[in-house]
C-alpha positions in Angstrom: 108.5 104.2 68.0 110.0 102.8 65.2 113.6 103.6 66.4 112.8 101.8 69.5 111.3 98.9 68.0 114.1 99.0 65.6 116.4 98.9 68.9 114.9 96.1 70.5 115.0 94.0 67.1 118.8 94.9 66.6 119.4 93.8 70.8 117.5 90.7 70.0 119.7 89.7 66.9 122.8 90.4 68.9 121.7 88.3 71.9 120.7 85.3 69.8 124.1 85.6 67.9 125.8 85.7 71.5 124.2 82.8 73.0 123.2 79.1 72.2 119.6 79.2 71.1 118.8 76.7 73.8 120.2 79.2 76.7 117.6 81.9 75.8 114.8 81.1 78.3 112.8 78.4 79.7 109.5 78.4 81.2 108.3 75.8 83.6 104.4 75.3 83.7 103.6 74.8 87.6 101.5 71.7 86.6 104.3 70.2 84.9 106.2 70.0 88.4 106.3 67.2 91.0 103.4 68.4 93.5 102.7 67.5 97.0 100.0 68.7 98.6 99.6 71.0 95.6 96.8 69.7 93.0 96.3 71.1 89.2 93.5 73.6 88.9 91.9 73.9 85.6 94.6 71.9 83.8 96.7 75.1 83.6 98.2 76.2 87.2 98.3 74.8 90.5 96.8 75.2 93.8 97.1 74.2 97.5 94.7 71.0 97.9 93.3 73.0 101.0 93.0 76.2 103.2 95.2 74.2 106.0 97.5 72.1 103.8 101.3 73.4 102.9 102.0 72.5 99.2 105.3 71.7 97.6 106.2 71.7 94.0 109.8 70.8 92.5 111.4 70.2 89.3 115.0 70.1 87.9 116.4 73.1 85.9 116.4 71.9 82.4 118.4 74.9 80.6 122.2 75.7 80.4 123.8 76.8 83.4 124.1 80.6 83.8 122.7 83.6 85.5 118.6 84.0 84.8 115.9 86.1 86.0 113.2 84.2 87.4 109.5 85.6 86.7 107.2 83.9 88.7 103.4 84.5 87.8 100.7 83.9 90.2 96.9 84.2 90.5 95.9 86.2 94.1 92.7 86.0 95.7 90.5 88.3 97.2 89.9 86.5 100.6 93.4 85.8 101.7 97.0 86.6 101.3 99.1 83.3 100.6 102.8 83.3 100.8 105.0 81.4 98.3 108.5 80.5 99.0 111.2 80.1 95.9 114.1 77.7 96.5 117.0 76.8 94.5 118.1 73.7 96.4 117.9 74.4 100.0 118.6 78.4 99.3 115.9 80.5 99.8 116.0 82.9 96.9 112.5 85.1 97.6 109.4 84.8 99.8 106.7 86.3 98.3 103.2 87.3 100.0 100.2 87.6 97.4 98.2 90.8 97.3 94.5 91.0 98.2 93.1 91.0 94.9 91.0 88.7 92.2 93.7 89.0 89.4 97.0 87.8 88.2 100.3 89.0 89.6 104.1 88.1 89.0 107.3 88.7 91.0 110.8 88.8 89.4 114.0 87.2 91.1 117.0 88.8 89.2 120.3 87.5 88.5 120.0 84.2 90.0 123.0 81.5 89.2 121.7 78.2 88.1 123.4 75.1 87.2 121.5 72.5 84.9 119.9 69.9 87.1 119.6 72.4 90.0 116.3 71.5 92.0 113.6 74.6 91.7 111.2 74.2 94.7 108.2 76.3 95.3 106.7 75.9 99.1 103.0 77.2 99.2 101.2 78.2 102.2 97.5 79.4 102.0 95.7 82.0 104.1 92.1 82.3 104.7 90.2 81.1 101.7 93.4 81.8 99.4 95.2 78.8 97.9 98.5 79.9 97.0 98.0 79.4 93.1 100.9 79.3 90.9 100.5 79.3 87.1 104.4 79.3 85.8 107.9 80.1 85.9 109.8 81.9 83.5 113.5 81.9 83.4 115.3 84.4 81.1 119.2 84.5 80.8 121.1 87.2 81.7 124.6 85.7 81.0 126.4 82.7 80.5 129.2 83.3 82.5 129.3 81.6 86.1 129.4 83.3 89.3 129.5 82.1 93.0 126.5 81.7 95.2 122.9 82.7 94.3 122.9 86.5 94.7 119.8 88.3 93.6 119.9 91.7 92.8 116.9 94.1 92.4 113.6 92.2 91.2 110.0 93.3 90.5 107.0 92.7 92.2 103.4 93.0 90.6 101.2 92.9 93.5 101.9 91.5 96.9 105.3 91.4 99.1 108.7 90.2 98.6 111.0 89.6 101.4 114.6 88.2 101.2 117.3 88.5 98.4 120.3 90.2 99.0 122.0 93.2 96.9 125.6 93.5 97.1 126.7 97.1 96.9 130.2 98.5 95.6 129.7 102.3 96.2 127.2 104.4 97.8 123.3 105.2 96.8 122.8 108.4 94.9 119.9 110.7 94.6 119.2 113.3 92.1 116.0 115.0 92.9 114.6 116.3 89.4 114.6 120.0 90.7 118.1 120.0 91.2 118.9 119.2 87.4 119.6 121.8 84.5 116.2 122.5 83.1 115.0 123.4 79.6 111.1 123.9 79.2 110.8 121.7 82.4 109.9 123.7 85.6 109.6 123.3 89.1 106.6 122.3 90.7 105.8 122.6 94.6 109.9 123.3 95.2 110.0 119.3 95.1 109.0 118.1 91.6 109.3 119.1 88.0 106.4 119.5 85.3 106.1 120.6 81.9 104.6 123.9 81.5 102.1 122.8 78.8 101.1 119.2 77.6 102.2 120.3 74.1 105.8 121.1 75.6 109.1 118.8 75.4 111.2 119.4 78.2 114.7 118.1 79.1 116.6 117.8 82.4 120.3 116.8 82.6 123.1 116.6 85.3 126.4 115.0 85.6 126.5 111.7 87.7 127.6 112.7 91.1 128.4 109.1 92.4 131.2 106.7 92.1 132.1 104.5 89.0 130.2 101.4 89.1 127.0 99.6 88.3 123.5 100.7 89.3 119.8 100.0 89.2 118.5 103.4 88.4 114.7 103.9 89.6 112.9 106.8 88.2 110.1 108.7 90.3 107.1 109.9 88.8 103.5 111.1 89.1 100.8 110.0 86.7 98.0 111.6 86.0 94.4 110.7 85.0 94.3 113.1 81.6 96.8 111.8 79.7 100.0 109.7 79.1 103.3 111.6 78.7 106.6 109.6 77.7 110.0 110.1 79.4 113.2 109.1 77.7 116.1 108.4 80.0 119.8 108.8 78.4 122.9 108.1 79.7 125.2 110.3 77.3 123.7 109.8 73.8 122.7 106.3 74.6 119.1 105.9 75.4 118.1 103.5 78.3 114.8 103.4 78.6 111.4 105.1 77.0 108.6 104.8 79.5 104.9 105.9 79.3 103.1 107.0 82.2 100.2 105.2 83.4 96.7 107.1 83.2 96.6 107.5 87.2 96.3 110.1 89.7 99.1 108.6 91.6 102.8 108.2 92.0 104.7 105.6 90.0 108.1 104.2 89.6 110.3 102.1 86.8 113.6 100.7 87.1 116.6 100.3 84.7 118.9 97.5 86.3 122.3 97.2 85.7 123.4 100.4 84.1 127.4 101.0 83.9 128.1 104.7 85.2 131.2 106.7 85.4 131.5 109.7 87.7 130.5 112.9 86.0 128.7 110.9 83.1 125.7 113.1 81.8 122.3 111.6 82.9 119.5 113.5 80.5 116.0 113.2 80.9 113.4 114.1 78.0 110.0 114.8 78.9 107.1 114.9 76.5 103.5 116.1 77.4 100.1 114.4 76.2 96.5 115.2 76.6 96.7 117.3 79.8 99.5 115.4 81.3 102.9 117.1 82.4 105.4 114.4 82.4 105.9 115.4 86.5 109.5 113.5 87.5 110.0 113.9 91.7 113.8 112.4 91.6 115.9 109.3 90.2 117.6 107.2 92.8 120.7 104.9 91.9 121.4 101.8 94.1 124.7 100.1 93.4 125.0 96.5 92.5 127.6 93.7 92.4 130.4 93.8 89.8 130.5 95.8 86.5 128.8 95.8 83.2 129.6 97.4 80.2 126.8 99.7 78.7 122.8 99.3 78.6 120.9 97.2 80.5 119.8 93.9 81.1 116.6 94.3 83.0 113.8 96.5 83.8 110.9 97.3 86.2 107.8 99.5 86.1 105.7 100.2 89.0 102.7 101.6 86.8 103.2 102.6 83.2 104.5 100.8 80.4 108.3 100.5 79.2 110.0 100.3 76.0 112.2 97.5 76.5 112.8 95.6 79.8 109.9 94.0 81.7 106.8 95.6 83.0 105.4 94.1 85.9 102.8 96.5 86.6 102.0 97.2 90.5 100.0 99.4 92.9 100.4 102.8 92.4 99.7 105.0 95.5 100.0 108.5 94.1 100.7 112.0 96.0 103.6 113.9 96.4 106.8 112.1 98.2 109.0 115.0 98.8 110.1 115.4 102.2 109.7 111.3 102.8 112.9 109.7 103.7 111.5 106.3 104.6 110.8 103.6 102.2 107.6 102.4 101.3 108.1 98.8 101.4 105.1 96.7 102.3 102.6 99.5 102.1 100.1 100.6 100.3 97.1 103.3 100.2 93.9 103.1 98.2 92.0 106.5 97.6 88.6 107.8 97.3 87.4 111.4 97.1 87.7 112.0 101.3 89.4 108.8 102.1 92.5 106.8 102.2 92.4 102.8 102.6 95.9 102.1 104.2 97.6 98.7 104.1 101.0 97.6 105.8 103.0 94.5 106.4 104.9 95.6 109.8 107.8 93.9 110.4 106.6 92.3 113.8 103.1 91.4 115.2 102.2 94.6 117.1 99.7 92.6 119.2 96.2 93.9 119.9 96.9 97.7 120.0 97.4 97.6 116.2 100.0 99.7 114.0 100.3 103.3 114.2 99.5 105.6 111.1 100.2 109.4 110.6 99.2 111.8 108.1 99.6 115.3 106.7 98.8 117.2 103.5 102.1 117.3 101.1 104.0 120.4 102.5 102.7 120.6 106.1 105.4 120.3 108.6 103.0 118.6 111.4 102.0 115.1 111.3 98.4 114.3 112.5 97.7 110.8 114.3 95.2 108.5 112.5 93.0 106.0 114.3 95.2 102.9 114.9 95.4 100.3 112.3 93.7 96.8 113.1 96.4 93.9 113.0 94.8 91.0 111.0 96.9 88.1 112.4 95.1 85.8 109.5 97.9 87.2 107.0 100.2 89.5 109.2 98.9 92.6 107.9 97.6 95.9 109.5 94.7 97.8 107.9 92.7 100.7 108.2 91.6 104.2 107.0 92.0 108.0 106.9 88.8 110.0 106.6 87.6 113.5 106.5 90.1 114.3 103.6 90.1 116.8 101.0 89.8 115.9 97.3 92.3 116.1 94.7 94.9 116.8 97.4 98.3 114.9 98.1 98.6 113.5 101.4 101.8 111.3 103.2 101.3 108.5 105.4 103.8 107.0 108.1 103.6 103.8 109.6 105.4 102.8 112.9 104.6 99.9 115.5 103.3 101.1 118.9 105.9 103.1 120.9 108.5 102.9 118.1 109.7 105.3 115.5 107.9 105.3 111.8 109.8 102.9 109.9 107.8 103.1 106.3 106.2 106.0 104.4 104.1 106.6 101.4 102.1 109.3 99.4 98.9 109.4 97.9 96.6 111.5 96.3 92.6 111.7 96.9 90.3 111.9 93.9 89.3 114.9 92.3 85.8 115.5 91.6 86.4 117.2 88.4 86.3 114.2 85.6 88.2 115.2 82.3 85.3 115.0 79.5 86.7 114.0 75.8 83.3 114.0 74.1 79.8 114.9 75.2 76.5 113.1 73.9 73.5 114.9 74.5 70.3 112.3 74.3 67.0 113.7 73.8 63.8 112.3 75.6 62.6 109.0 74.3 60.9 105.6 75.3 63.9 103.3 74.0 66.7 101.8 76.0 69.9 104.2 76.0 72.4 101.4 75.3 76.2 102.7 76.1 79.0 100.8 74.7 81.3 103.6 74.1 83.2 104.7 76.9 86.4 107.0 77.1 89.5 106.7 78.9 91.1 108.0 82.2 92.3 111.2 80.2 88.5 111.8 79.0 85.2 110.3 79.9 82.2 110.2 77.5 79.6 112.5 79.2 76.2 111.1 78.3 73.8 113.9 79.2 70.3 115.1 79.2 69.3 117.9 76.5 68.5 121.7 77.9 65.5 121.4 80.2 66.0 118.0 80.6 65.3 114.6 79.1 63.1 111.5 80.0 63.5 108.1 79.1 60.3 106.6 80.0 60.3 102.9 78.6 56.6 102.6 80.0 57.1 98.8 80.9 58.2 97.8 77.1 61.9 97.5 77.7 64.1 95.6 80.2 66.2 98.6 81.1 65.9 102.4 80.7 69.9 102.5 80.3 72.6 99.8 79.9 76.2 100.6 80.1 79.0 98.0 79.2 81.7 100.5 78.6 84.6 102.2 80.6 84.9 106.0 81.7 81.2 106.8 81.5 79.2 109.7 82.9 75.6 109.4 83.1 74.1 112.5 84.0 70.7 114.4 84.3 68.2 112.2 83.1 64.7 111.5 84.3 64.2 107.5 84.0 60.9 105.7 84.1 59.3 102.5 83.6 61.7 99.8 83.3 60.7 96.4 82.9 63.4 94.9 85.6 66.5 97.4 86.5 66.3 101.0 85.4 70.4 101.1 85.1 72.1 98.1 84.5 76.0 97.8 84.6 77.1 95.5 82.2 80.6 93.5 81.6 83.0 96.0 80.5 82.0 98.9 82.8 84.1 100.4 85.1 85.3 103.9 86.3 81.4 105.0 85.8 79.9 108.1 87.2 76.0 107.9 87.6 74.9 111.4 88.9 72.1 113.8 89.1 69.0 111.5 87.9 65.9 110.8 88.8 65.0 107.1 88.8 61.3 105.5 89.5 59.0 102.8 88.4 61.1 100.1 87.6 60.5 96.5 88.1 58.5 93.4 87.7 55.9 91.6 89.6 57.1 88.5 91.5 53.6 86.7 91.1 53.5 86.9 95.0 50.6 89.0 96.6 50.9 89.2 100.5 47.7 89.0 102.4 47.7 92.6 103.3 47.2 93.3 99.5 51.0 93.9 98.9 52.2 92.9 95.1 55.8 91.9 95.8 58.4 92.6 93.3 61.0 90.4 91.8 64.0 90.4 94.3 66.9 92.7 93.7 65.6 94.6 90.9 67.2 97.8 91.1 67.0 101.7 90.1 71.0 100.9 89.6 72.5 97.5 89.4 75.7 95.9 88.9 75.5 92.6 86.9 75.4 89.9 89.0 79.0 88.4 89.9 80.4 90.7 87.5 84.4 91.2 87.1 86.3 94.2 86.9 83.3 96.5 88.3 85.5 99.1 90.1 85.1 102.6 91.0 81.5 103.2 90.2 80.6 106.9 91.7 76.5 107.3 92.2 75.8 110.6 93.5 73.3 113.4 94.0 70.3 110.9 92.4 66.7 110.5 93.4 65.7 106.6 93.1 62.4 106.2 94.5 59.2 104.7 94.3 59.9 101.3 92.2 56.7 99.7 90.3 56.0 97.2 93.3 57.3 96.7 96.6 58.8 94.3 98.9 57.2 92.3 101.7 57.3 93.0 105.4 59.0 90.8 107.5 55.4 89.5 108.8 55.5 87.5 105.6 59.0 85.8 106.0 62.5 87.7 105.0 61.7 90.5 102.7 61.8 90.1 98.9 61.6 92.8 96.3 63.4 96.0 94.8 66.6 97.8 95.9 67.7 101.6 95.5 71.2 100.6 94.5 72.3 96.6 94.2 75.6 95.0 93.3 75.7 91.3 93.7 78.9 89.8 94.8 81.0 92.3 93.1 84.7 91.3 93.5 85.7 94.8 92.3 84.9 97.8 94.5 86.5 101.0 95.4 83.2 102.4 94.7 81.7 105.7 96.0 77.9 106.2 97.0 76.8 109.4 98.1 74.2 112.2 98.4 71.6 110.0 97.0 67.9 110.0 98.1 66.6 106.5 98.1 62.9 106.1 99.3 59.4 104.9 98.8 55.8 105.2 99.4 53.1 103.1 100.9 53.3 99.7 98.5 56.5 100.5 97.1 58.8 99.9 100.0 62.6 98.4 99.1 64.0 94.9 100.2 67.0 96.8 101.3 67.9 100.7 100.2 71.7 99.6 99.2 73.0 96.5 98.9 73.4 93.1 97.7 75.8 90.2 97.6 76.0 87.3 99.5 75.9 88.0 103.4 78.2 85.2 104.2 81.2 85.6 101.5 84.6 87.1 101.7 83.2 89.2 98.8 79.8 90.6 99.0 79.1 94.0 98.7 80.6 96.4 98.2 83.9 94.4 98.8 86.6 97.0 99.6 87.9 100.5 99.7 84.4 102.1 99.3 82.4 104.8 100.8 78.5 105.2 101.4 78.0 108.6 102.9 75.7 111.6 103.2 72.6 109.4 101.8 68.8 109.9 102.8 67.7 106.2 102.7 63.8 105.6 103.9 61.2 103.0 103.5 63.0 99.4 103.5 61.8 96.4 105.3 65.2 94.9 105.5 68.3 97.2 105.8 68.9 100.7 104.8 72.5 99.8 103.9 73.4 96.4 103.9 77.2 96.0 103.4 78.2 92.4 103.9 81.1 90.2 102.9 84.6 91.3 102.7 84.0 95.0 104.2 87.7 95.5 104.0 88.4 99.3 104.6 84.7 100.2 104.0 83.3 103.3 105.2 79.7 104.3 106.1 79.2 107.7 107.6 77.0 110.5 107.5 74.0 108.7 106.3 70.4 109.4 107.5 68.1 106.4 107.7 64.2 106.3 108.5 61.3 103.5 108.5 63.9 100.6 107.8 64.2 97.6 109.9 68.0 97.8 110.3 70.1 101.0 109.9 73.6 99.3 108.6 73.7 95.8 108.1 77.4 94.1 108.5 77.0 90.3 108.7 79.8 89.2 108.2 83.0 91.3 108.0 84.9 89.0 106.5 88.3 90.8 105.9 87.6 94.1 107.7 87.8 96.8 108.8 84.6 98.3 108.2 83.8 101.9 109.6 80.1 103.1 110.7 80.2 106.2 112.3 78.2 109.5 112.5 74.9 107.9 110.9 71.6 108.9 112.2 68.7 106.0 112.5 65.0 107.3 113.2 62.2 105.0 112.8 62.5 101.0 112.8 59.7 99.0 111.3 59.7 95.3 110.9 56.0 94.1 110.5 53.1 95.7 108.3 50.1 94.0 109.9 50.6 95.2 113.5 50.8 98.5 115.6 53.9 100.0 116.1 53.9 99.3 120.1 53.8 95.6 118.8 56.2 95.9 116.1 59.7 94.9 117.5 61.7 96.7 114.9 65.2 95.5 114.7 68.7 97.0 115.6 70.7 99.8 114.4 73.9 97.8 113.6 73.6 94.4 112.8 77.0 93.1 113.5 77.3 89.1 113.6 79.7 86.7 112.4 78.0 83.2 110.6 78.6 80.5 108.1 82.1 80.2 108.9 82.7 83.6 107.6 83.8 86.6 109.8 86.5 87.5 112.3 87.3 90.9 110.5 87.2 94.3 112.7 84.1 96.3 112.6 84.0 100.1 114.0 81.0 101.6 115.3 81.5 105.2 116.1 79.4 108.4 117.0 76.1 107.3 115.6 72.8 108.3 116.9 69.8 106.4 117.3 66.3 108.7 117.8 63.2 107.7 119.3 60.4 109.3 117.2 56.8 109.3 119.3 53.3 108.7 117.9 49.8 109.8 119.1 48.2 106.8 120.6 51.6 104.6 121.0 52.9 103.7 124.3 56.5 103.0 123.2 58.5 105.1 121.0 59.2 104.0 117.2 62.8 103.3 117.2 65.2 100.7 117.0 64.8 97.9 120.0 68.7 97.2 120.0 71.5 99.0 119.5 74.7 96.8 118.4 74.1 92.8 118.2 74.1 89.8 115.9 71.3 89.4 116.0 70.9 85.7 116.4 74.3 85.0 115.5 77.6 85.7 117.4 79.1 89.3 117.3 82.9 89.1 117.5 85.6 92.0 117.0 83.5 94.8 117.2 84.3 98.3 118.5 81.8 100.8 119.8 82.7 104.2 121.0 80.7 107.5 121.4 77.2 106.0 120.2 73.8 107.1 121.5 72.1 104.0 121.6 68.6 105.0 122.9 66.4 101.9 122.2 62.7 101.3 122.2 62.3 99.7 125.7 64.7 99.8 128.3 64.2 96.0 129.4 65.5 95.2 125.8 69.4 94.9 125.0 71.4 97.9 124.0 74.1 95.6 122.9 73.8 92.0 122.6 76.9 89.9 121.8 74.7 86.7 120.9 77.3 84.8 122.6 80.3 85.8 120.7 83.3 87.8 121.9 86.6 89.8 121.5 84.4 92.8 121.5 85.0 96.2 123.0 82.5 98.4 123.8 82.6 101.5 126.0 81.9 105.4 126.2 78.5 104.9 124.8 75.6 106.6 126.3 72.5 103.8 126.2 69.1 103.2 128.4 68.8 99.4 127.8 70.5 96.5 129.0 73.6 95.0 128.2 74.3 91.0 127.4 78.4 91.6 126.8 80.9 90.7 129.4 83.3 93.8 130.3 81.8 96.5 128.3 80.8 100.2 128.9 83.5 100.6 131.8 83.2 104.2 130.9 79.8 104.3 129.3 76.8 106.6 130.5 73.2 105.1 131.5 70.5 107.6 130.2 69.0 109.0 127.4 70.0 112.1 125.6 68.6 115.6 126.3 68.2 117.2 122.9 68.8 121.0 122.7 65.6 123.1 121.8 64.6 122.6 118.0 66.9 119.3 117.9 66.0 115.6 118.1 64.0 113.2 116.1 61.7 116.4 115.0 64.2 117.2 112.9 63.7 114.4 110.8 66.5 114.6 108.2 66.8 118.3 109.0 70.5 117.7 110.5 69.8 118.9 113.9 70.7 116.4 116.5 73.0 118.3 119.2 72.5 117.9 123.0 71.7 120.4 125.6 74.6 120.7 128.1 72.5 118.9 130.8 72.6 115.8 128.6 74.3 112.6 129.8 76.3 112.8 126.4 77.5 116.2 126.6 81.5 116.4 126.6 81.4 112.7 127.6 82.8 111.1 124.6 86.2 109.7 124.2 89.2 111.3 121.8 89.2 109.2 118.4 92.0 110.5 116.2 91.1 111.6 113.0 87.4 110.7 114.0 86.4 113.7 116.4 89.2 116.0 115.7 86.9 119.0 115.5 85.0 118.7 118.7 84.5 122.2 120.4 84.0 121.7 124.2 86.1 119.9 126.8 85.8 116.5 125.4 83.6 115.1 122.0 80.0 114.7 122.5 78.8 111.3 122.2 76.6 110.6 119.2 76.5 112.0 115.4 76.2 115.5 116.0 78.8 117.9 117.7 77.4 121.1 119.7 78.8 124.0 118.1 79.2 122.7 114.7 76.9 123.3 112.0 74.0 121.3 111.1 74.5 117.8 109.8 73.2 117.4 106.1 72.1 114.6 103.8 71.1 113.7 100.4 71.4 116.2 97.3 71.9 118.9 99.9 75.0 117.5 101.7 76.7 117.8 98.3 77.5 121.4 98.4 80.3 122.9 100.0 79.8 123.1 103.9 79.4 126.6 105.2 79.2 128.2 108.3 75.9 127.0 109.4 75.9 123.7 107.3 78.4 120.8 107.5 78.4 118.1 104.8 77.8 114.5 105.7 81.3 114.4 107.2 82.5 116.3 110.5 84.9 118.6 108.1 
């Protein structure tokens, strides 16, 4: 490192000697510019004055004439994708689309010819709730020599999408596949990339440059790993061009070295050094010609993921996976992974219309592509979004994108999460009566595991401590404890926590008394106190895995709707958490008389662009029982949120998604048994509620909602005239339902005179191929639907409870009567998919801790694998 640092210092000395001090660089703070419809925000940046305004900001370029790289620093927002246009005079240099995130971002326009006094102009266009915020522009001098025109070559983007700019080419592009190079210590992996044999190894790969003599931008494609940060050095002959440190991610990454002068047959050499458990994997080197010639070295650099020694590091989104066999660019694409799903994002070249964008996927190495459910096109930000489900953990996948009826034009590689977390250190915690305060965590290459002692550890604070456990550190695993008696939240995630795994714990007896006792004697617990809770409005809370826990019987309970909206404890609660990318699976959340929940899983504002769980999250395989409001309340942004394979019983609503501000959200293959709303009347007089609460309200909503292959059961009880299940299937209720698609659901409701589907005055819904026994209050729905009630096979139906047996007899109206949904019912067994959550001929569904085991010939997991 000392050698590299010295080289940078010498380069800086040479540059400062060659160029006047005034010409080195200049920064224009956005708030110093002349503003129109832009306003100053927090004194140090600007934002568009309203969501309907278009803002401009202008300023004369104050520095010496020359060629500059312009880095524009912006602030992204999670509730929309603004655009920013950058002009030199009347010439558009770059149009940039902000990413959907709650973080800073930047993009660079390289090699822009500027004359002192040129007008620099920004035009910001808001989108949804985002206001095209801009922080500053940094101009870094490349050369004082003048050129004609305003050509940009290369450039960097930290998040978002860039369009425009011109690259002049003097020769053809060249790609060197890493496996084609002469290798020393390096070995070929999977036939399409190279890796070190050991993380302690150092390997080299060399090849003579086969292209024409000229100046090139060199992009290296590498594969990051979660268990270490290897380095890769890139040489031209004996000249070190770049030393790159891999990011700690389970994903692909790239870095670019710009304006490298190369001659034909010049030796290109890579030196990879392993670290931790990571093996310095390399996929390929791509050489893109640029205009003109330069002598030696580099003038700028780009990095997508990782860090660079020299040049510019701008971050970006790493989508991971193996790119071998992909020939199309990944421009304007992104994939965000979990264990079994990929959330997809693509800005298509044209509006695809209501059909949306097509996506296909395959495992890396497979020849055949499989169809995914078409991605929904959001005209609000010109983006197609969608999800691929039922994937295998720790597996490389490839995805390609196309417009309807057209050939694919973009591809990406991605990798699902591994279920095996690397452990750097283990802390064994004995039983005790004090809070376990976790302030020391690990890194992506090694978590710190806090585990119970052999035979088990109980932390019972006996109402003497606020929490059983607090976590204020990243890369932490909390495993195997019995947690009892917290005054408020049992496990509380605090600022600084992310990449946390909470697994195999038994949590009970938490919470405080609100001071309210209802007329039926219920002591109401303080609202939102939870078995597992994220601190309110906590930033950076991402990638929390909550799995295989029993969360049950809080100290106090919630009130029923007899006394107004339920107030009281939650099983899991994240309140307005702008992060996301969580997995909540295989848990058992339940109460008993006097110890019911408000919501089983939920939190956040209903009417928000954030809410809970916000984005890129899976909630599946859980048993959730005994909640006076929602079993699962997933309301707010709901961007690529997937809720499937859950069993819900004795809750008012099964899944609440009022609202879906961004979308899409997928609700599929869930089972809802009893619905209960009122505590002081018989079940015959209890109206219950809906399976899928699916409204828009408060000026929020408009995102796509999918309700697919769910089953509503109707249990019976001695002495009761009516069954005990939901009283409607899909509805607002009380607020309009819009942009909702239903397919292949069993919507068996309590009374046939009530509504199976009720749009509540909404529109733009698409409901079809469902089996339903009630009325419809929605126009044009269920053209191919089936009126009736399911006939279950012997031993199947509501009496199975959470046992997973819900298959239909061959005489049922839902047997082989569903419609094909790519990726969502590929494993059907008959002439067509069955309607409902269970497919006849498949193993029994499984929920809760039992669902975490691998699927067998007689028992599926939560997913229809």
